[in-house]
N, C-alpha and C positions, 0 to 999 in steps of 0.2 A: 401556471404563472403565480408566483407568490404575491400576495397582497400585503405582506408585512413590510415594514420599513427595514433599512439596512441594520439599524440598531436592534430591532426586534428579532431579525433573523440571526444576528450574531448572539443575542442573549439566549437563544434556545440551543446553541451549540455546546457540546461537552467533548473536549478533545483530551484524552487521558492515556497514559502509558501504564503498562503493568510490569513491575520490576520484582525480581526475586532471585534468590540463590538457586542454582540448578537443583532440580528434583523437589522443589517446594510445591509443585503442582500448578505452575503458572499457565502452561498451555491448556491443561484441563479446565482451569478456571476460565480462560479465554473462551473456550468452546461453550461452556455452560452460561456465560454471560450472553453470548450470542443466542443461545437457546432460550434463555429467560426473556431476552429482548424481542423474541419473535423472528429473528433473522434466519434461524435454522430450525428444522423440525426435530432433529436428533443431533446430539453432539457429533459434529463432523459432516453432517449432510446439509448442504446449502439449498435454501429455497430460492431459486432464481429462474425466471422465465418459465414458470410452471413445471419445473423439473426438480427432482431430488438428485443432486450431483454431489459426490463426495469431494470435499476439500477441507483443508485445515489451515490454521495460521502457519503451521509447518508444512510448506508446500514443496520444498526441494526433496529430491529422492534421498539424499543423505540424511535429511532431518527425519523422514519417515522411517528409515532403516535403523537409526540410532536412538530415536526418541528424544532428541534434543533440538532446541532452536538455535540456528546459527545465523539467521538473518532476520532483521526487523521486518514486520509486515503490518499492513494497515487494513482495517475493516471498518466500513461505514454502514450504519443502520439507523433507521428511525424507530422510535418507540414512544408510546404514550403510557406512562405509569399511572398509578392510582390517583395522582393529583389532577389528571386530565390534561396536562400540558404536554403537547407533542414535542419531543426533543430529538435533535440529530446527534448521534453519538459517533465519534471518530475514535476507534480503539487502536492504539499503537502497541502491538505485541513486540517485545524486545528479547534478544538472546539473554539467557541467564548465565551462560558459561563465560568465565572471565577472559578467555581468549578473544571474545568478541565484544569486549567492553567499549571499544571505540564506536562501534555501530550503535550500541545502546546510548552512549553519551550524545551522539548526534540526534538520535531519535527523541531524546528528552528535550532537546531544544524546541521541538515542535509541540510539546505537551504543555497543557495548562494545569494538569493535576497528575498525580501518580498513585497507583494502587500498589502498596507494598505487601507482598504475600509472604507470610511466615509459616513454616512448618510447626504445628502445635507441639510436636515432640522434640524439636531442635531449637526453636527460638531464633534469635538473630545470628546469622552465619556470616562469614567473612565477606562474601560478595554482596550480601545485603547492605553491609556497612559502606562498602565502596559506592554502591549505587545511591545510597541515601546521601552521601556527601555530595554527589553530583547534583541531586535534587536541592540540597541546601544551598549550594553555590548559585543555583539558578532561581532560588526562592519559589520552588514548586511545592505547593501544599500536598500533604500525603494522607491518604486514607489507608489504614492498616486492616488487612483481612487475615485472620489466623485460621489456617486451613488444616484439613485432615483431622477434624474432631472425631471422625469415625474410627480413628486409631487411638491407642493409649497416648495421652498428652502430658506435658508438664503441667504443674499447678498453674491455673490462670493468673493468680496473683504474682507468681514468679515471672511469668511472661510480661505482665504489665510493668513490673519493677525493672526488667531488662530493657524495655523500651525507654523508660525514664532515665536509666543510668547510662546506657550505651549511646542513645540517640539524642539525649538531652531534649526530649519532647515530653509534653504533658499528655499521657494517655487518657482518653475519655471513653470508657467502655459504654457503648450504645446498647449492646446486648451482653448477656452473661450466660455462659454455658452451664447446663446441668449435666455434669460428669463428661466422660469421653469414652471412646472405644465401645466395648460391648455394653457398657453401662450408660451410654449417652441417651438422655431422655428428651433433650430439646434445648431451648434457650429462652430466656426471659428478657423483655425489653426494659431497660432502665427507665424509671420515671412513670411509665404507664402500667407496669405489671402484666403486660400482655405476654402470654406464653405461646411459643411456636413449638409444637411437638415434633419429634424426629421419628420417622418410620424406617425401620431396618428392612432390608431386602429379604424376601422370603427365600430360604435355602432352595437352590435349583432354579430360581426365577432368572430370566434374562435381564429384565429391567428392574430398577428400583420402584418401589411403590410410591405413589404420590404422598406428600406429607399432609397430615390432617390440618384443617384450618386452625388459625390462632384463636385462643380463648383466654379469659382471665386466669392468672395463675391459681387463684383461689378456687377455681372450678375445674382444675386439671388433675384431680386426685387419681383418675384412672390411669394416668401415664407413669405413676411413681410406685416404687416399693414403699413399705411403711417407713416413715421418718424422712424420706428423701425430699418430699415437698416442703416440709418445714425447714430442712437444711438449706434448700435453694432460697426460700424467703429470707432466711437470716443472712445468707451470703449476699443477696441482692441489697439488703438494707446496709450491710457492712460496706459494700462497694460504693453505694450511693453516698455514704458519709465520708469515705476515705479518698475518693477521686473526684475531680472537678466535673461538673456537667459539661456537655459539649457546647462550645461557643464558636459559632461559625467565623466570626471575625478573627479570633485567636488562631483558628485553623488556617484561614487564608493568609495570615501573617507568618505562618510557619512555626508557631509556638506549640500547637496542639495537634494531635492526631486522633480522630475518632477510631475506635477499635470495634470491628465486627468479627463474628466467628462463623464457622461453617465447615462444610465438606464439599469441595467442588465435585469430587467423584460421585457423591450421592445427591448432588443438586440441592444441598441444604444450605440455607443462608444466602443463596445467590440472588433471589428476588429482593431481599433486604439490601444487599450490596448495590444492586443496580438502582434501587430507589435512592440510596444515599448519594450515589454519583450524580444522579439527575438533580437532586435537591441541593446538595452542598458544593459539588465541584464548581469552580468558577467558569464563567463564560470566557471567550477570548479576551485577553488583556491588552491594554495599551502597550505598544512595543516601541522602544527607542530605535531611532534610525537617523540617517543623515541624508540631506538632499545634496547630491553630488553629481556633477557631470561625468560622463564616461571618460576614461583616461586620455583618449586621443583628441578630446574637444579643445579647440583653440580658444584662448581668452576666456576660459571657464571661470565662473564666479566661485568664490570661496565656499567650501562646504558649510551647510547650515544644519545644526542639530534639530531633530524633529521628534515628536511623539505621535506615532501613527495610531489613530483611533479606529477601532473595529468598524464603526459606522461611517468612516470617511468614504467619499464617493470613488476615489481612485483605487483600482485593483492593484494591490501590492502583496508581496510575499517572498519566500525564499525556498531554495531547494535544500532539503536536509538529507536526502538519500537518492542515489541512482542505483537502479537494479537492472541488470542485463539478463536477457533470456528468460523472463518470466513465462513467456509463451515459447515452448521449445520448437514450435513449428515456424517461428519467425525469429530472426536475429534482432529482436526488439531491445530497446534501451529506454527505460521509463524513469523520468525524473519525478520524484515525489515532492510536490509543491505545497507548502503550508501557506494558506492565505492569511494575511494580516488585516486586510480591509477590502471594502468594495464588494461589488457583485460581478462575478465572472460569468460570461456567457460564451457558449461554444462559438468558435470562429473569431474571437477577439485577437488582437495583436498585442503582444507584450514584448517589452524590450529588456535585454540583459544589461544591468548597470555596468559591470566591469569590462564588458566587451563592446557594448553599443549595438549588438546584433538584435534584429527584430524577428520575432517568431509569430507566425499565424497558428494559433492553437485550434485546429479544426477537429481533432479527435481526442479531446480530453477524456480521461476515464476516472470513474469512481472505483475504488478498490474493494475487493472482498478476498483478501489473501491473494492467491494467484488468479482468481476469477475477477472479471471486471465488466462494467457496462458503461456505455457512453454517458458522460456528464453534460447535461444541457446548461446547468448553472451551478454556482457554488458561492459560498459566502465566507466571511471571516471565521477562522477556526477549522474550516474544511481542509481536507487533504485531497488533491486531485493529481492524477498522473499525466505528465506531458510527454508523449512519445518524441524522441529526438535521436539524432545520430551523432552523438559526441558534442553537440552544441552546448548542452547544459552540464554543469558539474556541481558537486556538493559545495554548498556555500554561496552559490550564485543568487543574487537578488533580482527579482523581476517586478516590473511595474508598467503601467501604461505610458508614463512619461520617460521611463528609462533612467530616472535620476534618483530613485530611492535606493539607498544602500543600507542593509541590515548588517549587524555585526557578523563577521565571517565565522565559519566553523573550522576548528583547528584540525590539522593532521598531526599525529603524534609520532615521534621517532620510534621505529620498530625495535623490539627487544631481541629478535632473532633474524639473522640475515643468511639466506641460502642461495646458491646458484640453482638455476633451473634450465634444463635442456629437454628437447623433444627427442624421443627414441628414433623417429624417422627424420633424418636430416633434410629430406625434401619438403618437410612441412615447417621449416624454420620461420618462413614468412607468416604462416598461419599462427604460429606461436606468438609472434610479436603483436599481431592484431588481437589475439585472444587475451594476452596479458594486459594490453592497453585497456580492453573492455572491462576486465575485472578490476584493474587499478582505478578506473574512473568511478567505480562504486565507492571507493574510499576505504574499503575494509583492509586491503593490503597495499603496501607501497611497492612501486616498481622503479628500480634504478638501472640506468644504462651507463656502464663505465665509459669514460672518455677514451680509454685505451682497451682494446679487446672487444670481442663480440658477445661475451656472456651477458645474460640478464641476471640481475641480483634482485631477489624478492625479499621484502621485509615484512614481518608480521609480529603481533604481540605474543602469540602462543603457537605451540606446535600443531594444535588441532586445525589452525587456519590453513596450514600447508596441506593437511589431509583433505580438507574441504575443497581447496583450490585444485588439487590433483583430481578429485572426484568430478568437479564441475568442468574442468578442461576436457576430461574424457567424455562426460555425459553430454555436455552442451556444444563442444567443439570437435569431438572425435580425435583428441590429441592425447597420446600416452606420453607422460612426462616423467622425468627423474629429478628429484631434488638432491643436491649434493652439498657437502660442507663448504662453507665460504670462509676465506681467510679474514673476513671482517667481523668485528664484534659490535660496532656501533655506527650509526649514521647521524650526521649533524648537518642541518642546513646552514649555509654560510651567507653572511651579509656584511655590508660596510661600504666604504668609499670604493669606487671602481678600481683605482690604482692599487689599493691595499688588497682587495679580493684577487685581482689578477696576479699580484706578486705571490700571494699564498698558493694560488692554483698552479702557477708555474713551478713552484718548488715541490708540490705534491701532486703533479699531473697523474701519476700512476694510481692514485687513490681517490681521484675525483670522478664523480658521476653526475648524471642529470636525472631529475625525477620526471614525472609525466608532464609537468608544466615547464620543463626545461630549466628549472631552478637548480643552481649548483649545490651539490651535496658532497660532503667529505666522509669517506668511509674509513673509519679508524680500526686498527687491528686489535686495540684493547682500550679499556677505559683509561689506563695510564697514558696512552698516546693522545687521547682526547684532552686530558688535562695538560699534557706537555705542549701541544700546539696552541691551546688556549692561552697559556702563559707566554709562549714565544711570539704570538701574533695578537697582541692586546687590542689592536684596532679592528680586528675581524670578529664578528659575532658568530658564535657556534651555538645554534639553538636546537632544542628538542621538539619544538612545535613550529608549524608553518600555517598561517591563516590564509584561507582563500575566501574571497567574498568581498 
């Protein structure tokens, strides 16, 4: 039983996401942060209930086969760093592939800080830029970790200049590397002159050697070839004079990013990164919301704008992701609930604001990728899983009163539309149920045309269809075929009832309903979208739909 106050419990939480371009080493970094935090004994092996069981942030079969992340996952662990303050870390691992950017966007709504991983040999890549813009829109402070120093890298000054020019951020190097690749000697801490040596793996050894303890740079001659120590001292002096010292307030305001270096694969620089997250990343922030009665409430008072304080008594929060079939032995559906305030206790009743439904949360779970254990309590900043059968959707707001509404999370219009059918016609009903389940996760869109029995699936990228086919086969036992669709774009429509019905009557053959039964126009080309937009000016054709 915690003896800390609600504010003290919230203050020791660190909820952060890891973002990166594909192949920057994000998943490897995730595992080594867990290793450094004491959550696992070896990268990939979870320490839970006295057993070593293999699991990873990439827990789906297709993720393990392809070596890519296609679904956001959550990992919670407690760690006491050198400063002696026990902190609770909620690590949100996100897909790096652009085809799953929508999942990443929603996950970032639950994060208070982001770790931006850059490949030391490639610098800032296109997907890094996109994810950074999302962070900037949401005022999420960013810690930069430049990875893969064990390989040949770009000049460190070039990497810092790229951060400054492309991201418009002031880079504040906290450490500075001594070479890279086969010449990597270690790194020196700016300001203190503390040197952390790098130990290379012995040829033929299974594991990397432990890195020698840090020591003053002036006493580290044994780690350098002649002249290298003096070069590093000069470089550190040049960097100290040429770049601003780290300022936490500037970082929290989104103007500055501290820059750390290392190699996730060699577990180098990971302890320093975890210490930086614990010391600098912000605790749960005040969140804007509205006090608003459920839609069906009669004589409801007008909505009131609120600021939800993490230390507030009432349990509040929102669902940022729904994941089906995390446990293949059960057709489970877990809503990932980010807490904004209060103290949650197992067995509590929470109400869904936009439906008025009440839930008794008797089996809440703490996540460790696909592994989980029962959560007895949770506080602001924590992410807990709420098992449900279609009651909760992405964007739902939950609270004890049922009257707290956070800003909704958007659905984005898909870029590719395809027909889907099951090879065995006798399993058509099973297909509908399976597609509904996957669409509730919010990663793909499902449209049911008003005329005809086909299902139209929309996605951002082609890889999503491959993942969907794999999951339908693996989780539901359904062999499906995706076929070309005559439609190029989907737009949600809105407006006065009479205007919407007039439009729908004229384009009945191209109308569909999404999973919420909202009307959707399926256009055959972008030209047609422009044409109907001009012809029906009183009808809104939108690329996004907000639920929440």
